N, CA and C atoms as an extended XYZ file, in Angstrom:
351
Properties=species:S:1:pos:R:3:atomname:S:1:resname:S:1:resid:I:1 pbc="F F F"
N        38.245       12.125       -0.027 N   MET     1
C        38.429       11.257        1.087 CA  MET     1
C        37.438       10.126        1.020 C   MET     1
N        37.881        8.870        1.072 N   SER     2
C        36.999        7.743        0.955 CA  SER     2
C        36.477        7.306        2.346 C   SER     2
N        35.310        6.785        2.360 N   THR     3
C        34.703        6.269        3.606 CA  THR     3
C        35.133        4.829        3.759 C   THR     3
N        35.599        4.521        4.952 N   ALA     4
C        35.981        3.122        5.222 CA  ALA     4
C        34.786        2.232        5.293 C   ALA     4
N        35.018        1.027        4.839 N   ILE     5
C        34.020       -0.038        4.894 CA  ILE     5
C        34.460       -0.935        6.080 C   ILE     5
N        33.493       -1.191        7.013 N   LYS     6
C        33.745       -2.076        8.153 CA  LYS     6
C        32.914       -3.315        7.927 C   LYS     6
N        33.541       -4.460        8.057 N   ARG     7
C        32.851       -5.752        7.881 CA  ARG     7
C        32.895       -6.472        9.233 C   ARG     7
N        31.769       -6.927        9.690 N   HIS     8
C        31.660       -7.631       10.967 CA  HIS     8
C        31.257       -9.114       10.725 C   HIS     8
N        31.765       -9.958       11.590 N   GLN     9
C        31.416      -11.395       11.551 CA  GLN     9
C        31.562      -11.999       10.146 C   GLN     9
N        32.769      -11.865        9.595 N   PRO    10
C        32.996      -12.432        8.243 CA  PRO    10
C        32.966      -13.987        8.274 C   PRO    10
N        32.403      -14.535        7.252 N   GLY    11
C        32.382      -15.974        7.157 CA  GLY    11
C        32.949      -16.380        5.834 C   GLY    11
N        32.736      -17.595        5.432 N   ALA    12
C        33.324      -18.105        4.203 CA  ALA    12
C        32.733      -17.420        2.968 C   ALA    12
N        31.430      -17.083        3.031 N   SER    13
C        30.769      -16.521        1.874 CA  SER    13
C        30.359      -15.072        2.005 C   SER    13
N        30.191      -14.573        3.230 N   LEU    14
C        29.691      -13.216        3.429 CA  LEU    14
C        30.022      -12.658        4.769 C   LEU    14
N        29.805      -11.403        4.988 N   SER    15
C        29.923      -10.753        6.278 CA  SER    15
C        28.480      -10.614        6.803 C   SER    15
N        28.241      -10.792        8.067 N   ARG    16
C        26.894      -10.721        8.652 CA  ARG    16
C        26.445       -9.258        8.673 C   ARG    16
N        27.403       -8.333        8.835 N   ILE    17
C        27.072       -6.896        8.910 CA  ILE    17
C        28.158       -6.142        8.152 C   ILE    17
N        27.741       -5.152        7.369 N   VAL    18
C        28.711       -4.242        6.682 CA  VAL    18
C        28.263       -2.808        6.972 C   VAL    18
N        29.228       -2.035        7.433 N   GLU    19
C        28.969       -0.605        7.623 CA  GLU    19
C        29.691        0.193        6.564 C   GLU    19
N        29.014        1.163        6.029 N   TYR    20
C        29.608        2.074        5.049 CA  TYR    20
C        29.033        3.463        5.290 C   TYR    20
N        29.820        4.392        5.677 N   GLY    21
C        29.330        5.754        5.983 CA  GLY    21
C        28.297        5.618        7.105 C   GLY    21
N        27.122        6.179        6.882 N   ASN    22
C        26.065        6.117        7.853 CA  ASN    22
C        25.029        5.025        7.560 C   ASN    22
N        25.464        4.051        6.793 N   LEU    23
C        24.526        2.918        6.454 CA  LEU    23
C        25.059        1.616        7.051 C   LEU    23
N        24.116        0.799        7.472 N   VAL    24
C        24.445       -0.519        8.024 CA  VAL    24
C        23.583       -1.567        7.206 C   VAL    24
N        24.234       -2.574        6.672 N   PHE    25
C        23.637       -3.614        5.934 CA  PHE    25
C        23.695       -4.893        6.699 C   PHE    25
N        22.587       -5.512        7.003 N   VAL    26
C        22.573       -6.775        7.715 CA  VAL    26
C        22.197       -7.859        6.721 C   VAL    26
N        23.016       -8.879        6.682 N   ALA    27
C        22.850       -9.975        5.686 CA  ALA    27
C        21.557      -10.721        5.968 C   ALA    27
N        21.090      -11.446        4.949 N   GLY    28
C        19.880      -12.278        5.108 CA  GLY    28
C        20.053      -13.142        6.333 C   GLY    28
N        19.049      -13.133        7.205 N   THR    29
C        19.109      -13.769        8.529 CA  THR    29
C        18.035      -14.783        8.624 C   THR    29
N        18.357      -15.973        9.106 N   THR    30
C        17.383      -17.051        9.273 CA  THR    30
C        17.398      -17.544       10.733 C   THR    30
N        16.394      -18.274       11.116 N   ALA    31
C        16.316      -18.781       12.465 CA  ALA    31
C        17.192      -20.041       12.622 C   ALA    31
N        17.627      -20.267       13.834 N   ASP    32
C        18.372      -21.524       14.152 CA  ASP    32
C        17.381      -22.664       14.406 C   ASP    32
N        16.269      -22.280       14.990 N   ASN    33
C        15.276      -23.354       15.316 CA  ASN    33
C        14.382      -23.581       14.067 C   ASN    33
N        14.796      -24.492       13.265 N   ARG    34
C        14.076      -24.762       11.973 CA  ARG    34
C        12.838      -25.556       12.180 C   ARG    34
N        12.572      -26.113       13.361 N   SER    35
C        11.334      -26.828       13.627 CA  SER    35
C        10.203      -25.939       14.087 C   SER    35
N        10.519      -24.632       14.340 N   ALA    36
C         9.555      -23.656       14.840 CA  ALA    36
C         8.576      -23.242       13.699 C   ALA    36
N         7.471      -22.675       14.169 N   SER    37
C         6.484      -22.129       13.228 CA  SER    37
C         7.093      -20.919       12.486 C   SER    37
N         6.408      -20.518       11.476 N   CYS    38
C         6.813      -19.310       10.696 CA  CYS    38
C         6.910      -18.084       11.650 C   CYS    38
N         5.889      -17.949       12.525 N   LYS    39
C         5.858      -16.766       13.451 CA  LYS    39
C         7.058      -16.875       14.374 C   LYS    39
N         7.345      -18.016       14.938 N   ALA    40
C         8.407      -18.205       15.893 CA  ALA    40
C         9.801      -18.013       15.236 C   ALA    40
N         9.900      -18.512       14.012 N   GLN    41
C        11.166      -18.262       13.245 CA  GLN    41
C        11.394      -16.784       13.029 C   GLN    41
N        10.303      -16.076       12.652 N   THR    42
C        10.421      -14.658       12.440 CA  THR    42
C        10.814      -13.923       13.679 C   THR    42
N        10.206      -14.300       14.800 N   GLU    43
C        10.570      -13.680       16.120 CA  GLU    43
C        12.035      -13.887       16.433 C   GLU    43
N        12.530      -15.052       16.198 N   GLU    44
C        13.989      -15.341       16.422 CA  GLU    44
C        14.845      -14.487       15.488 C   GLU    44
N        14.447      -14.412       14.249 N   ILE    45
C        15.210      -13.609       13.259 CA  ILE    45
C        15.263      -12.115       13.698 C   ILE    45
N        14.146      -11.582       14.146 N   LEU    46
C        14.105      -10.207       14.532 CA  LEU    46
C        14.949       -9.937       15.706 C   LEU    46
N        15.066      -10.866       16.671 N   LYS    47
C        15.971      -10.719       17.772 CA  LYS    47
C        17.439      -10.660       17.299 C   LYS    47
N        17.761      -11.513       16.325 N   LYS    48
C        19.080      -11.532       15.771 CA  LYS    48
C        19.401      -10.204       15.051 C   LYS    48
N        18.385       -9.685       14.351 N   ILE    49
C        18.532       -8.362       13.704 CA  ILE    49
C        18.771       -7.278       14.736 C   ILE    49
N        18.018       -7.299       15.815 N   ASP    50
C        18.265       -6.307       16.911 CA  ASP    50
C        19.716       -6.367       17.358 C   ASP    50
N        20.239       -7.570       17.560 N   SER    51
C        21.656       -7.728       18.001 CA  SER    51
C        22.633       -7.204       16.973 C   SER    51
N        22.366       -7.539       15.679 N   ALA    52
C        23.272       -7.099       14.670 CA  ALA    52
C        23.281       -5.587       14.543 C   ALA    52
N        22.110       -4.967       14.618 N   LEU    53
C        22.019       -3.493       14.565 CA  LEU    53
C        22.726       -2.857       15.721 C   LEU    53
N        22.544       -3.396       16.909 N   ALA    54
C        23.215       -2.893       18.136 CA  ALA    54
C        24.726       -2.939       17.960 C   ALA    54
N        25.230       -4.058       17.402 N   ALA    55
C        26.682       -4.245       17.187 CA  ALA    55
C        27.246       -3.162       16.243 C   ALA    55
N        26.410       -2.646       15.399 N   ALA    56
C        26.826       -1.582       14.463 CA  ALA    56
C        26.474       -0.200       14.964 C   ALA    56
N        25.930       -0.086       16.137 N   GLY    57
C        25.599        1.211       16.751 CA  GLY    57
C        24.325        1.814       16.276 C   GLY    57
N        23.327        0.962       15.918 N   THR    58
C        22.048        1.523       15.505 CA  THR    58
C        20.931        0.641       16.072 C   THR    58
N        19.725        0.849       15.621 N   ASP    59
C        18.566        0.064       16.132 CA  ASP    59
C        17.460        0.051       15.115 C   ASP    59
N        16.418       -0.699       15.423 N   LYS    60
C        15.301       -0.915       14.451 CA  LYS    60
C        14.571        0.365       14.066 C   LYS    60
N        14.650        1.398       14.911 N   SER    61
C        13.964        2.626       14.553 CA  SER    61
C        14.594        3.309       13.384 C   SER    61
N        15.809        2.873       13.027 N   LYS    62
C        16.552        3.472       11.913 CA  LYS    62
C        16.627        2.589       10.623 C   LYS    62
N        15.821        1.505       10.666 N   ILE    63
C        15.772        0.662        9.472 CA  ILE    63
C        15.141        1.390        8.313 C   ILE    63
N        15.818        1.409        7.204 N   LEU    64
C        15.331        2.086        5.979 CA  LEU    64
C        14.578        1.136        5.097 C   LEU    64
N        15.071       -0.097        4.950 N   SER    65
C        14.409       -1.060        4.093 CA  SER    65
C        14.615       -2.464        4.575 C   SER    65
N        13.660       -3.313        4.240 N   ALA    66
C        13.718       -4.683        4.598 CA  ALA    66
C        13.238       -5.577        3.427 C   ALA    66
N        13.961       -6.651        3.203 N   ASN    67
C        13.548       -7.679        2.250 CA  ASN    67
C        13.230       -8.927        3.020 C   ASN    67
N        12.036       -9.458        2.747 N   VAL    68
C        11.581      -10.678        3.447 CA  VAL    68
C        11.269      -11.761        2.435 C   VAL    68
N        11.905      -12.934        2.633 N   TRP    69
C        11.611      -14.077        1.771 CA  TRP    69
C        10.928      -15.075        2.634 C   TRP    69
N         9.826      -15.669        2.146 N   ILE    70
C         9.056      -16.613        2.912 CA  ILE    70
C         8.861      -17.855        2.004 C   ILE    70
N         9.013      -19.019        2.567 N   ASN    71
C         8.933      -20.209        1.686 CA  ASN    71
C         7.513      -20.634        1.330 C   ASN    71
N         6.509      -20.141        2.050 N   ASP    72
C         5.084      -20.407        1.731 CA  ASP    72
C         4.290      -19.152        2.052 C   ASP    72
N         3.889      -18.479        0.998 N   ILE    73
C         3.176      -17.212        1.102 CA  ILE    73
C         1.882      -17.327        1.957 C   ILE    73
N         1.370      -18.517        2.036 N   ARG    74
C         0.191      -18.742        2.901 CA  ARG    74
C         0.470      -18.503        4.354 C   ARG    74
N         1.756      -18.455        4.724 N   GLU    75
C         2.145      -18.210        6.079 CA  GLU    75
C         2.542      -16.757        6.377 C   GLU    75
N         2.281      -15.923        5.389 N   LYS    76
C         2.657      -14.502        5.477 CA  LYS    76
C         2.012      -13.842        6.674 C   LYS    76
N         0.747      -14.218        6.959 N   ASP    77
C         0.094      -13.623        8.191 CA  ASP    77
C         0.833      -13.885        9.454 C   ASP    77
N         1.472      -15.082        9.561 N   GLN    78
C         2.237      -15.393       10.770 CA  GLN    78
C         3.480      -14.496       10.836 C   GLN    78
N         4.158      -14.386        9.697 N   MET    79
C         5.345      -13.511        9.628 CA  MET    79
C         4.930      -12.090        9.953 C   MET    79
N         3.831      -11.591        9.358 N   ASP    80
C         3.389      -10.214        9.589 CA  ASP    80
C         3.051       -9.968       11.069 C   ASP    80
N         2.453      -10.944       11.727 N   ALA    81
C         2.121      -10.798       13.147 CA  ALA    81
C         3.355      -10.522       13.970 C   ALA    81
N         4.416      -11.300       13.723 N   ALA    82
C         5.686      -11.097       14.409 CA  ALA    82
C         6.329       -9.772       14.067 C   ALA    82
N         6.286       -9.443       12.769 N   TRP    83
C         6.879       -8.211       12.303 CA  TRP    83
C         6.175       -6.983       12.925 C   TRP    83
N         4.839       -7.023       12.894 N   GLN    84
C         4.095       -5.883       13.408 CA  GLN    84
C         4.244       -5.686       14.932 C   GLN    84
N         4.469       -6.744       15.638 N   ALA    85
C         4.691       -6.628       17.055 CA  ALA    85
C         6.089       -6.058       17.336 C   ALA    85
N         7.032       -6.214       16.376 N   TRP    86
C         8.445       -5.840       16.563 CA  TRP    86
C         8.750       -4.468       15.978 C   TRP    86
N         8.281       -4.169       14.820 N   VAL    87
C         8.681       -2.956       14.105 CA  VAL    87
C         8.310       -1.711       14.913 C   VAL    87
N         9.169       -0.692       14.832 N   ASP    88
C         8.908        0.577       15.486 CA  ASP    88
C         7.686        1.266       14.828 C   ASP    88
N         6.605        1.412       15.514 N   PRO    89
C         5.342        1.900       14.832 CA  PRO    89
C         5.502        3.291       14.238 C   PRO    89
N         6.444        4.057       14.779 N   ASN    90
C         6.660        5.414       14.243 CA  ASN    90
C         7.709        5.525       13.193 C   ASN    90
N         8.382        4.421       12.886 N   ASN    91
C         9.503        4.442       11.937 CA  ASN    91
C         9.506        3.208       11.093 C   ASN    91
N         8.371        2.908       10.439 N   LYS    92
C         8.289        1.707        9.573 CA  LYS    92
C         9.118        1.888        8.357 C   LYS    92
N         9.937        0.890        8.000 N   PRO    93
C        10.737        0.997        6.762 CA  PRO    93
C         9.919        0.598        5.538 C   PRO    93
N        10.500        0.796        4.404 N   VAL    94
C         9.935        0.234        3.188 CA  VAL    94
C        10.226       -1.290        3.298 C   VAL    94
N         9.359       -2.089        2.713 N   ARG    95
C         9.591       -3.558        2.863 CA  ARG    95
C         9.004       -4.271        1.625 C   ARG    95
N         9.678       -5.326        1.258 N   ALA    96
C         9.181       -6.252        0.208 CA  ALA    96
C         9.109       -7.603        0.849 C   ALA    96
N         8.095       -8.375        0.455 N   CYS    97
C         7.954       -9.778        0.924 CA  CYS    97
C         7.549      -10.624       -0.294 C   CYS    97
N         8.418      -11.596       -0.586 N   VAL    98
C         8.146      -12.516       -1.692 CA  VAL    98
C         8.258      -13.964       -1.226 C   VAL    98
N         7.569      -14.825       -1.963 N   GLU    99
C         7.703      -16.258       -1.737 CA  GLU    99
C         8.933      -16.737       -2.500 C   GLU    99
N         9.754      -17.560       -1.860 N   ALA   100
C        10.948      -18.049       -2.554 CA  ALA   100
C        11.372      -19.396       -1.932 C   ALA   100
N        12.049      -20.183       -2.721 N   GLY   101
C        12.684      -21.380       -2.213 CA  GLY   101
C        13.864      -20.941       -1.403 C   GLY   101
N        13.954      -21.327       -0.129 N   LEU   102
C        15.047      -20.958        0.750 CA  LEU   102
C        16.048      -22.089        0.856 C   LEU   102
N        17.102      -21.862        1.617 N   ALA   103
C        18.246      -22.776        1.638 CA  ALA   103
C        17.892      -24.229        2.033 C   ALA   103
N        16.977      -24.361        2.981 N   THR   104
C        16.550      -25.682        3.385 CA  THR   104
C        14.998      -25.708        3.414 C   THR   104
N        14.359      -26.851        3.261 N   PRO   105
C        12.939      -26.906        3.280 CA  PRO   105
C        12.293      -26.455        4.576 C   PRO   105
N        13.001      -26.559        5.693 N   ASP   106
C        12.413      -26.157        6.939 CA  ASP   106
C        12.818      -24.703        7.352 C   ASP   106
N        13.502      -24.016        6.484 N   THR   107
C        13.706      -22.561        6.663 CA  THR   107
C        12.474      -21.872        6.082 C   THR   107
N        11.715      -21.263        7.005 N   ARG   108
C        10.434      -20.653        6.578 CA  ARG   108
C        10.563      -19.187        6.158 C   ARG   108
N        11.518      -18.511        6.765 N   VAL   109
C        11.662      -17.037        6.547 CA  VAL   109
C        13.160      -16.645        6.533 C   VAL   109
N        13.460      -15.639        5.707 N   GLU   110
C        14.764      -14.989        5.735 CA  GLU   110
C        14.553      -13.488        5.596 C   GLU   110
N        15.239      -12.726        6.427 N   ILE   111
C        15.058      -11.270        6.405 CA  ILE   111
C        16.392      -10.601        6.298 C   ILE   111
N        16.444       -9.543        5.481 N   MET   112
C        17.681       -8.716        5.254 CA  MET   112
C        17.253       -7.262        5.417 C   MET   112
N        18.070       -6.496        6.168 N   VAL   113
C        17.678       -5.059        6.394 CA  VAL   113
C        18.876       -4.132        6.100 C   VAL   113
N        18.536       -2.914        5.783 N   THR   114
C        19.489       -1.815        5.680 CA  THR   114
C        19.011       -0.724        6.598 C   THR   114
N        19.910       -0.205        7.426 N   ALA   115
C        19.565        0.826        8.403 CA  ALA   115
C        20.547        2.039        8.336 C   ALA   115
N        20.062        3.154        8.810 N   ALA   116
C        20.923        4.337        8.999 CA  ALA   116
C        21.586        4.229       10.386 C   ALA   116
N        22.622        4.960       10.587 N   LYS   117
C        23.285        5.019       11.934 CA  LYS   117
C        22.627        6.120       12.710 C   LYS   117
């Protein structure tokens, strides 16, 4: 018996959320307010991730892994401040954070997560 794949919010290039079995994959998420600081962009992204996880029937306490891309590693402390204020302190996921060229010069952070249901 195969497990159905559910795709939410499909766009031209990707689905924002994909569910497979007890796993939820949230696509790389960026902030809409590109003039905001790295910390503020991260806070906006994390709110979007909360909404995406809720739409799939889960929450941040069930995040298994996170990938964070930041356009200037010198701003990592700002991203970490927002992350640490948001992440469930009893259920921290594995996480990677790397410096990368992002889609636009004013995109400071992109975050992608995988969670359990």
